[in-house]
BAFI-3210 file (N, C-alpha, C; in Angstrom, 3 decimals, decimal comma, padded with zeros to 6 digits):
// residues 207
n [1|2|3|4|5|6|7|8|9|10|11|12|13|14|15|16|17|18|19|20|21|22|23|24|25|26|27|28|29|30|31|32|33|34|35|36|37|38|39|40|41|42|43|44|45|46|47|48|49|50|51|52|53|54|55|56|57|58|59|60|61|62|63|64|65|66|67|68|69|70|71|72|73|74|75|76|77|78|79|80|81|82|83|84|85|86|87|88|89|90|91|92|93|94|95|96|97|98|99|100|101|102|103|104|105|106|107|108|109|110|111|112|113|114|115|116|117|118|119|120|121|122|123|124|125|126|127|128|129|130|131|132|133|134|135|136|137|138|139|140|141|142|143|144|145|146|147|148|149|150|151|152|153|154|155|156|157|158|159|160|161|162|163|164|165|166|167|168|169|170|171|172|173|174|175|176|177|178|179|180|181|182|183|184|185|186|187|188|189|190|191|192|193|194|195|196|197|198|199|200|201|202|203|204|205|206|207]
n.u [180,601|180,813|178,146|177,111|178,377|177,189|174,490|174,626|175,486|173,353|171,368|169,642|167,208|167,832|166,966|167,075|166,781|166,800|166,874|168,232|170,087|172,965|172,362|173,200|176,052|176,905|177,764|176,641|177,622|179,076|177,035|175,578|177,107|176,871|174,606|175,451|177,640|176,508|175,098|177,237|178,177|176,418|173,893|170,320|167,974|165,901|165,538|164,337|163,752|163,656|162,715|161,983|163,500|166,127|165,372|163,672|160,908|158,737|155,910|155,089|155,573|157,484|159,219|160,970|161,098|163,730|164,539|166,590|167,343|168,226|167,474|165,364|162,875|162,275|162,101|159,848|157,839|157,938|157,243|154,570|153,323|153,872|152,409|149,803|149,767|150,205|147,944|145,833|146,533|147,239|146,813|146,632|148,947|149,799|151,585|153,281|155,507|157,152|157,745|159,257|161,529|162,427|163,001|165,051|167,053|167,635|168,559|171,544|172,695|170,903|171,070|173,731|173,598|171,706|173,108|175,161|173,624|172,520|174,843|175,620|173,527|173,840|176,424|175,984|174,251|175,923|177,888|176,418|175,810|178,388|179,115|177,108|177,588|180,173|179,672|178,007|179,786|181,678|180,202|180,081|178,060|176,381|176,949|177,537|178,092|178,727|177,149|175,707|177,222|177,771|175,467|173,385|171,873|168,768|167,726|168,263|168,692|168,587|168,839|167,640|165,304|161,663|160,705|162,682|162,502|159,930|160,378|162,113|160,401|158,201|159,327|161,585|160,991|162,112|161,677|160,997|160,597|158,793|160,339|162,850|163,899|165,282|165,052|167,698|167,987|166,728|168,438|170,577|173,285|172,579|170,911|172,132|173,684|171,749|170,167|171,981|172,573|170,034|169,533|171,557|170,644|168,232|169,170|170,722|168,962|166,600|165,515]
n.v [-184,512|-186,318|-186,485|-187,769|-190,246|-191,204|-191,338|-193,223|-195,463|-195,864|-196,268|-194,210|-192,067|-189,495|-186,089|-183,096|-179,562|-177,039|-173,923|-171,599|-171,543|-170,229|-167,817|-168,063|-168,243|-166,870|-168,315|-170,605|-173,191|-173,770|-173,699|-175,878|-178,006|-179,966|-181,502|-182,573|-184,006|-186,044|-187,390|-188,309|-190,277|-192,260|-192,158|-192,448|-189,878|-187,018|-183,674|-180,699|-177,725|-174,234|-171,280|-168,896|-167,027|-166,724|-165,923|-163,875|-164,293|-164,492|-164,329|-166,073|-168,695|-170,714|-173,691|-176,866|-180,480|-182,531|-185,794|-188,445|-191,600|-195,121|-196,771|-197,070|-198,217|-197,573|-194,802|-194,604|-195,581|-193,666|-191,355|-191,934|-191,778|-189,142|-187,784|-188,330|-187,019|-184,350|-183,919|-184,046|-182,053|-179,420|-179,502|-177,798|-175,590|-172,029|-171,008|-168,957|-168,025|-170,298|-170,430|-168,098|-168,719|-170,994|-169,938|-168,139|-169,848|-171,396|-169,759|-168,679|-165,986|-164,677|-166,362|-165,991|-163,288|-163,422|-165,001|-163,212|-161,196|-162,540|-163,110|-160,514|-159,742|-161,671|-161,073|-158,533|-159,078|-160,716|-158,842|-157,019|-158,665|-159,098|-156,466|-155,762|-157,547|-156,685|-154,059|-154,457|-155,785|-153,768|-151,936|-153,225|-154,940|-157,171|-160,721|-163,240|-162,703|-164,110|-165,857|-164,419|-164,088|-166,695|-167,904|-168,312|-166,904|-165,005|-164,412|-163,961|-165,491|-163,794|-164,309|-162,847|-162,348|-162,716|-160,389|-158,494|-158,320|-157,269|-154,768|-153,656|-153,518|-151,927|-149,663|-148,865|-149,282|-151,249|-153,959|-157,348|-160,956|-162,597|-164,643|-163,682|-163,606|-161,964|-160,045|-159,867|-158,561|-156,212|-154,636|-151,986|-149,896|-147,400|-147,663|-149,342|-148,594|-147,542|-149,821|-151,556|-150,067|-149,989|-152,696|-153,124|-151,456|-152,750|-155,217|-154,479|-153,094|-154,494|-157,444]
n.w [-072,708|-070,609|-069,908|-072,153|-071,892|-069,528|-070,329|-072,346|-070,938|-069,192|-070,965|-071,861|-073,433|-075,773|-075,791|-077,196|-076,661|-078,734|-078,605|-079,069|-081,206|-082,607|-081,445|-078,919|-078,630|-080,813|-082,889|-085,231|-085,608|-083,247|-081,319|-082,089|-081,497|-079,396|-080,114|-082,578|-081,709|-080,113|-082,107|-083,624|-081,986|-082,311|-081,166|-081,008|-081,354|-080,425|-081,522|-080,672|-082,245|-082,144|-083,924|-082,989|-081,530|-082,747|-085,265|-084,797|-084,786|-082,989|-082,850|-084,776|-084,171|-085,063|-085,807|-085,560|-085,436|-085,239|-086,073|-085,264|-086,207|-086,156|-088,207|-091,147|-090,639|-087,983|-088,270|-089,916|-088,226|-086,188|-087,639|-088,316|-085,821|-085,127|-087,087|-086,264|-083,801|-084,587|-086,158|-084,292|-082,552|-083,698|-086,387|-088,989|-089,110|-089,342|-092,280|-092,935|-091,325|-091,386|-094,090|-094,425|-092,913|-094,317|-096,873|-096,223|-095,154|-097,336|-099,321|-100,376|-100,180|-098,449|-096,263|-095,380|-094,689|-092,651|-090,765|-090,068|-088,894|-086,699|-085,248|-084,603|-082,896|-080,865|-079,925|-078,862|-076,708|-075,169|-074,553|-072,990|-070,839|-069,769|-069,088|-067,260|-065,162|-064,460|-063,613|-061,385|-059,727|-059,423|-058,005|-055,669|-054,998|-052,903|-052,914|-055,487|-058,940|-061,127|-062,527|-064,365|-066,674|-067,167|-067,964|-070,938|-073,936|-074,377|-071,886|-068,330|-065,210|-062,384|-059,683|-057,780|-055,102|-054,677|-053,280|-053,738|-056,491|-056,712|-055,594|-057,508|-059,720|-058,847|-057,597|-059,067|-061,670|-063,246|-065,085|-064,566|-064,285|-061,599|-060,708|-060,929|-063,377|-066,095|-069,094|-071,128|-073,507|-073,196|-071,851|-072,297|-073,605|-072,811|-070,600|-068,805|-066,568|-064,855|-064,471|-063,175|-060,843|-059,729|-059,212|-057,346|-055,314|-054,671|-053,716|-051,507|-049,884|-049,600|-048,185]
ca.u [181,099|180,447|176,703|176,926|178,795|176,153|173,269|174,861|175,567|172,018|170,455|168,647|166,905|168,319|166,026|167,670|165,966|167,680|166,073|169,071|171,225|173,540|172,076|173,837|177,471|177,202|178,191|175,704|178,339|179,390|175,805|175,058|178,137|176,405|173,713|176,269|178,495|175,692|174,826|178,482|178,356|175,438|172,644|169,050|167,578|165,018|166,030|163,311|164,424|162,780|163,245|161,355|164,482|167,198|164,795|162,776|159,563|158,018|154,461|154,809|155,719|158,130|160,243|160,922|161,592|164,640|164,564|167,725|167,084|169,238|167,006|164,172|161,665|162,012|161,661|158,478|156,955|157,906|156,486|153,135|152,851|153,936|151,288|148,599|149,871|150,019|146,548|144,935|146,983|147,020|146,366|147,173|149,494|150,107|152,816|154,071|156,792|157,958|158,234|160,327|162,720|162,882|163,612|166,315|168,049|167,939|169,092|172,896|172,936|170,084|171,609|174,928|173,151|171,057|174,163|175,810|172,684|172,422|176,087|175,560|172,617|174,447|177,556|175,466|173,754|177,098|178,522|175,591|176,012|179,708|179,115|176,242|178,335|181,282|179,140|177,549|180,993|182,286|179,360|180,208|176,765|176,568|176,681|178,351|177,339|179,339|176,115|175,189|177,986|177,817|174,232|173,373|170,564|168,149|167,287|169,183|168,135|169,440|168,999|166,914|164,108|160,424|160,580|163,618|161,913|158,800|160,960|162,608|159,274|157,353|160,063|162,603|160,451|162,928|160,688|161,458|159,652|158,856|161,416|164,127|164,329|165,270|165,355|168,951|167,869|166,216|169,545|171,322|174,358|171,971|170,235|172,790|174,080|170,535|169,773|172,936|172,368|168,737|169,716|172,365|169,736|167,285|169,879|171,222|167,891|165,459|165,948]
ca.v [-185,845|-187,142|-186,718|-188,790|-191,530|-191,628|-191,683|-194,486|-196,529|-196,095|-196,470|-193,139|-191,462|-188,107|-185,095|-181,759|-178,365|-176,056|-172,695|-170,414|-171,806|-169,013|-166,677|-168,310|-167,883|-166,114|-169,282|-171,709|-174,451|-173,981|-173,974|-177,181|-179,013|-181,071|-182,359|-183,289|-184,950|-187,210|-188,125|-188,983|-191,437|-193,273|-192,046|-192,053|-188,722|-185,960|-182,309|-179,686|-176,468|-173,067|-170,128|-167,707|-166,051|-166,400|-165,294|-162,793|-164,652|-164,945|-164,447|-167,061|-170,020|-171,561|-174,594|-178,204|-181,596|-183,388|-187,157|-189,259|-193,011|-196,014|-197,434|-196,484|-198,756|-196,728|-193,495|-194,745|-195,701|-192,358|-190,447|-192,222|-191,256|-187,684|-187,323|-188,389|-185,953|-183,082|-183,817|-183,801|-180,898|-178,147|-179,880|-176,967|-174,339|-171,005|-171,356|-167,776|-168,033|-171,413|-170,064|-167,108|-169,445|-171,862|-169,107|-167,600|-170,909|-172,011|-168,750|-168,412|-164,589|-164,396|-167,163|-165,313|-162,053|-163,815|-165,412|-161,991|-160,513|-163,320|-162,894|-159,150|-159,771|-162,473|-160,317|-157,434|-159,647|-161,140|-157,620|-156,496|-159,555|-158,819|-155,132|-155,754|-158,222|-155,817|-152,900|-154,921|-156,050|-152,473|-151,317|-154,008|-155,557|-158,450|-161,938|-163,486|-162,390|-164,857|-166,569|-163,564|-164,381|-168,143|-168,266|-167,927|-166,590|-163,701|-164,187|-164,288|-165,634|-162,915|-164,787|-161,948|-162,969|-162,033|-159,052|-157,621|-158,123|-156,348|-153,443|-153,173|-153,213|-150,848|-148,457|-148,467|-149,534|-152,240|-155,036|-158,718|-161,932|-162,808|-165,608|-162,997|-163,769|-160,671|-160,081|-159,145|-157,729|-154,916|-153,900|-151,288|-149,023|-146,192|-147,875|-150,364|-148,028|-147,457|-151,187|-152,057|-149,328|-150,395|-154,031|-152,926|-150,879|-153,790|-156,243|-153,933|-152,510|-155,407|-158,818]
ca.w [-072,974|-069,467|-070,004|-073,185|-071,315|-068,578|-071,062|-073,064|-069,943|-068,632|-072,093|-071,808|-074,734|-075,830|-076,342|-077,120|-076,892|-079,383|-078,687|-079,266|-082,083|-083,170|-080,581|-077,630|-078,674|-082,024|-083,903|-085,458|-085,451|-081,832|-080,576|-082,517|-081,237|-078,542|-080,904|-083,565|-080,976|-079,754|-083,353|-084,026|-081,113|-082,681|-080,410|-081,596|-080,554|-080,911|-081,286|-080,921|-082,583|-082,290|-084,659|-082,416|-081,067|-083,694|-086,451|-084,395|-085,253|-081,801|-083,062|-085,822|-083,562|-086,065|-085,309|-086,142|-084,630|-085,993|-085,539|-085,706|-085,907|-086,715|-089,428|-091,761|-090,007|-086,812|-088,760|-090,411|-087,061|-085,518|-088,490|-088,214|-084,537|-085,202|-087,912|-085,430|-082,797|-085,290|-086,606|-083,158|-081,766|-084,402|-087,725|-090,074|-088,577|-090,351|-093,002|-093,282|-090,636|-091,890|-095,426|-094,250|-092,466|-095,408|-097,922|-095,706|-095,006|-098,633|-100,241|-099,856|-099,792|-097,269|-095,167|-094,874|-094,041|-091,390|-089,832|-089,584|-088,002|-085,462|-084,503|-084,065|-081,746|-079,806|-079,375|-078,044|-075,459|-074,403|-074,055|-071,909|-069,692|-069,194|-068,492|-066,080|-064,099|-064,055|-062,893|-060,075|-058,941|-059,114|-056,977|-054,441|-054,719|-052,206|-053,672|-056,681|-060,160|-062,226|-063,291|-065,444|-067,892|-067,381|-068,655|-072,349|-074,498|-074,169|-070,514|-067,253|-063,869|-061,586|-058,321|-056,880|-054,527|-055,081|-052,697|-054,457|-057,815|-056,537|-055,378|-058,798|-060,605|-058,335|-057,217|-060,048|-063,018|-063,954|-065,148|-064,709|-063,763|-060,152|-060,472|-061,067|-064,779|-066,771|-070,526|-071,342|-074,710|-072,773|-071,231|-073,350|-073,124|-072,250|-069,318|-068,003|-065,277|-064,035|-064,123|-062,184|-059,594|-059,189|-058,646|-056,139|-054,318|-054,258|-052,947|-050,240|-049,071|-049,458|-047,879]
c.u [180,725|178,960|176,422|177,295|177,732|174,903|173,437|174,868|174,192|170,948|169,294|168,429|167,252|167,271|166,633|166,610|166,899|166,896|166,891|170,207|171,694|173,400|172,736|175,278|177,819|177,624|177,171|176,372|178,615|178,140|175,187|175,999|177,605|175,526|174,534|177,174|177,720|175,371|176,064|178,752|177,332|174,144|171,458|168,544|166,521|165,716|164,935|164,007|163,407|163,487|162,647|162,377|165,515|166,694|163,894|161,345|158,713|156,539|154,094|154,923|156,322|159,210|160,172|161,377|162,446|164,718|165,754|167,468|168,101|168,786|165,700|162,879|161,285|161,494|160,213|157,491|156,816|157,063|154,989|152,553|152,847|152,771|149,989|148,595|149,603|148,555|145,614|145,305|146,721|146,643|147,027|147,693|149,729|151,459|153,741|155,453|157,715|158,528|159,371|161,633|163,291|163,580|164,981|167,402|168,481|168,423|170,454|173,131|172,165|170,610|172,826|174,561|172,526|172,099|174,873|174,918|172,573|173,673|176,106|174,682|173,233|175,589|177,079|174,971|174,920|177,817|177,743|175,716|177,325|179,730|178,246|176,948|179,440|180,789|178,645|178,739|181,669|181,513|179,490|178,900|176,980|176,200|177,647|177,496|177,929|178,292|175,575|175,918|178,098|176,574|174,292|171,964|170,051|167,892|168,357|168,407|169,075|169,737|168,312|165,666|162,859|160,264|161,500|163,107|160,775|159,296|161,436|161,474|158,526|158,105|161,018|162,144|161,427|162,110|161,328|160,439|159,829|159,979|162,798|164,682|164,178|165,653|166,591|168,909|167,344|167,267|170,395|172,439|173,801|171,355|170,975|173,250|172,885|170,102|170,680|172,735|171,058|168,826|170,511|171,490|168,781|167,960|170,290|170,116|166,720|165,975|164,830]
c.v [-186,792|-187,464|-187,815|-190,167|-192,080|-192,093|-192,990|-195,653|-196,884|-196,311|-195,476|-192,558|-189,977|-187,204|-183,714|-180,681|-177,296|-174,772|-171,479|-170,620|-170,530|-167,810|-166,841|-167,812|-166,961|-167,014|-170,408|-173,051|-174,756|-174,359|-175,318|-178,324|-180,210|-182,042|-183,204|-184,325|-186,212|-188,056|-188,916|-190,230|-192,531|-193,240|-191,847|-190,901|-187,876|-184,634|-181,333|-178,349|-175,361|-171,984|-168,820|-166,627|-165,702|-165,849|-164,111|-163,029|-165,194|-165,198|-165,479|-168,500|-171,026|-172,436|-175,925|-179,236|-182,472|-184,748|-187,903|-190,689|-193,885|-196,721|-196,814|-196,989|-197,926|-195,362|-193,541|-194,826|-194,359|-191,373|-190,682|-191,682|-189,732|-187,119|-187,321|-187,257|-184,593|-182,880|-183,460|-182,553|-179,572|-178,323|-179,062|-175,638|-173,326|-171,303|-170,167|-167,792|-169,115|-171,097|-169,048|-167,785|-170,282|-171,065|-168,593|-168,670|-171,505|-171,032|-168,303|-166,978|-164,235|-165,146|-166,484|-164,026|-162,359|-164,225|-164,202|-161,257|-161,220|-163,115|-161,504|-159,100|-160,519|-161,715|-159,182|-157,946|-160,084|-159,940|-157,046|-157,356|-159,226|-157,470|-155,071|-156,426|-157,317|-154,637|-153,293|-155,211|-154,751|-151,747|-152,031|-154,657|-156,922|-159,647|-162,102|-163,288|-163,080|-165,513|-165,737|-163,846|-165,879|-168,637|-167,778|-167,549|-165,216|-163,377|-164,571|-164,430|-164,898|-163,460|-163,889|-162,646|-162,157|-160,622|-158,051|-157,320|-157,118|-154,916|-152,848|-152,733|-151,972|-149,542|-147,945|-148,636|-150,322|-153,521|-156,395|-159,653|-162,095|-163,773|-164,957|-163,077|-162,441|-160,848|-159,228|-158,273|-156,340|-154,056|-153,302|-150,442|-147,775|-146,421|-148,821|-149,848|-147,980|-148,847|-151,734|-151,374|-149,722|-151,778|-153,943|-152,410|-151,936|-154,818|-155,728|-153,419|-153,446|-156,828|-159,815]
c.w [-071,840|-069,494|-071,023|-072,648|-070,374|-069,314|-071,834|-072,091|-069,388|-069,700|-072,063|-073,202|-074,696|-076,475|-076,118|-077,347|-077,445|-079,621|-079,109|-080,262|-082,782|-082,259|-079,216|-077,628|-079,833|-083,171|-084,025|-085,180|-083,981|-081,045|-080,949|-082,142|-080,456|-079,318|-081,876|-082,897|-080,624|-080,991|-083,775|-083,194|-081,388|-081,903|-081,350|-080,742|-081,241|-080,623|-081,676|-081,116|-082,794|-083,094|-084,134|-082,119|-082,135|-085,025|-086,093|-084,836|-084,105|-082,077|-084,118|-085,319|-084,538|-085,426|-086,022|-085,131|-085,534|-085,307|-086,132|-085,250|-086,625|-087,986|-089,902|-091,141|-088,788|-087,235|-089,238|-089,259|-086,337|-086,318|-088,367|-086,912|-084,530|-086,011|-087,118|-084,401|-083,427|-085,660|-085,457|-082,366|-082,465|-085,870|-088,835|-089,534|-089,687|-091,002|-093,241|-092,642|-091,156|-093,268|-095,341|-093,856|-093,605|-096,507|-097,475|-095,649|-096,340|-099,699|-099,711|-099,382|-098,513|-096,050|-094,547|-094,143|-092,690|-090,351|-089,239|-088,592|-086,658|-084,610|-083,877|-082,822|-080,575|-079,131|-078,476|-076,698|-074,575|-073,797|-072,882|-070,653|-068,983|-068,486|-067,238|-064,909|-063,562|-063,226|-061,503|-059,170|-058,529|-058,019|-055,637|-054,037|-054,080|-053,080|-054,831|-057,920|-061,381|-063,121|-064,456|-066,755|-068,163|-068,113|-070,107|-072,780|-074,108|-072,706|-069,502|-065,952|-062,920|-060,195|-057,308|-056,355|-054,898|-054,517|-053,402|-055,862|-057,729|-056,344|-056,704|-059,708|-060,136|-058,075|-058,301|-061,497|-063,891|-063,941|-065,424|-064,070|-062,256|-059,778|-060,508|-062,468|-065,517|-068,241|-070,788|-072,590|-074,370|-072,088|-072,349|-072,746|-072,456|-070,870|-068,379|-066,643|-064,335|-063,579|-063,027|-060,833|-058,930|-058,555|-057,354|-054,999|-053,782|-053,354|-051,574|-049,320|-048,807|-049,242|-048,148]
res [x|x|x|x|x|x|x|x|x|x|x|x|x|x|x|x|x|x|x|x|x|x|x|x|x|x|x|x|x|x|x|x|x|x|x|x|x|x|x|x|x|x|x|x|x|x|x|x|x|x|x|x|x|x|x|x|x|x|x|x|x|x|x|x|x|x|x|x|x|x|x|x|x|x|x|x|x|x|x|x|x|x|x|x|x|x|x|x|x|x|x|x|x|x|x|x|x|x|x|x|x|x|x|x|x|x|x|x|x|x|x|x|x|x|x|x|x|x|x|x|x|x|x|x|x|x|x|x|x|x|x|x|x|x|x|x|x|x|x|x|x|x|x|x|x|x|x|x|x|x|x|x|x|x|x|x|x|x|x|x|x|x|x|x|x|x|x|x|x|x|x|x|x|x|x|x|x|x|x|x|x|x|x|x|x|x|x|x|x|x|x|x|x|x|x|x|x|x|x|x|x|x|x|x|x|x|x]
***
């Protein structure tokens, strides 16, 4: 709400990135709240939405750009510019992924099944986040690990430095980005103890 007040006061344009709808909290409605709130306040805005994660269609590159404008004239002008950008950028993208998404969203039975599946995936990631934080705290791993549960989505920025990451990759075979970004979907009930102990080892032995 404070962000909306600042943006209205400074007359800033709103551009949302919706990469995890449903996959962040397990609720499509909750994850869309911010976008809907800004629309309710009368903002014109863009919302870029990806279906790579919540549909498991990473290789299809499916998404959309939702445009909210105050009048049809603005929409017409925006559409003409978007058509030029699309034509010069990719022109004719593959349609298979888009058709899968469209069929799922427009078929009530499939839509309900998809919502249940997304919630199941989101709940599992949230559980792994909570357990990883708890295990690191139980081990007495130096530092604060609250950020693991404060972040959302598939990935977590662990806060580990490049040397600690290198140690995890080379010595423990726990793979993450040099930035410390780890895929939480790769953490399971079977390997979470090993992951936590490996992170503890990296933090306590590598500076």
